[in-house]
C-alpha positions in Angstrom: 0.0 0.0 0.0 2.9 2.3 0.7 4.1 1.9 -2.9 0.8 3.0 -4.2 0.8 6.1 -2.1 4.3 7.1 -3.0 3.8 6.5 -6.8 0.5 8.5 -6.7 2.0 11.3 -4.7 5.4 11.7 -6.4 4.4 11.3 -10.0 2.2 12.8 -12.6 1.4 9.5 -14.3 -2.1 8.2 -15.1 -4.3 7.1 -12.3 -3.7 3.4 -12.9 0.1 3.5 -12.3 -0.2 3.5 -8.5 -2.4 0.4 -8.2 -0.2 -1.3 -10.9 3.0 -0.5 -9.0 1.4 -1.9 -5.8 0.3 -5.1 -7.5 3.7 -5.7 -9.1 5.4 -5.1 -5.8 3.2 -7.6 -4.0 3.9 -10.2 -6.8 7.6 -9.6 -6.5 7.5 -10.1 -2.7 5.5 -13.4 -3.0 8.0 -14.6 -5.6 10.9 -13.8 -3.4 9.3 -15.6 -0.4 8.5 -18.6 -2.6 12.1 -18.7 -3.9 13.5 -18.5 -0.3 11.3 -21.4 0.8 12.4 -23.4 -2.3 16.1 -22.6 -1.7 15.8 -23.5 2.0 14.5 -26.9 1.0 17.3 -27.5 -1.6 20.4 -26.8 0.6 20.1 -29.8 2.8 22.5 -30.1 5.7 24.2 -26.8 5.4 24.6 -24.6 8.5 21.7 -22.4 9.4 23.6 -19.2 8.6 24.4 -20.4 5.1 20.7 -21.2 4.5 19.7 -17.8 5.5 22.3 -16.2 3.2 21.0 -18.3 0.3 17.4 -17.5 1.1 18.1 -13.8 1.1 19.6 -13.8 -2.4 16.3 -13.5 -4.3 15.3 -10.4 -2.3 18.7 -8.8 -2.8 18.5 -9.5 -6.6 15.0 -8.2 -6.9 15.9 -5.0 -4.9 18.7 -4.3 -7.5 16.4 -4.5 -10.5 
């Protein structure tokens, strides 16, 4: 919801850009969480810290895009 407010407030784009940005952000977050769960299931008997590092990679990569 914050994304929609920021896009609407800080831009002069058409009315539909704020809801579209919010939906795309929600989809990206769901994909990042799904990837983290999948990666966590794939790493096997690695130490807990390494699992968390691997699980954070999709979020880091999506934040750079």
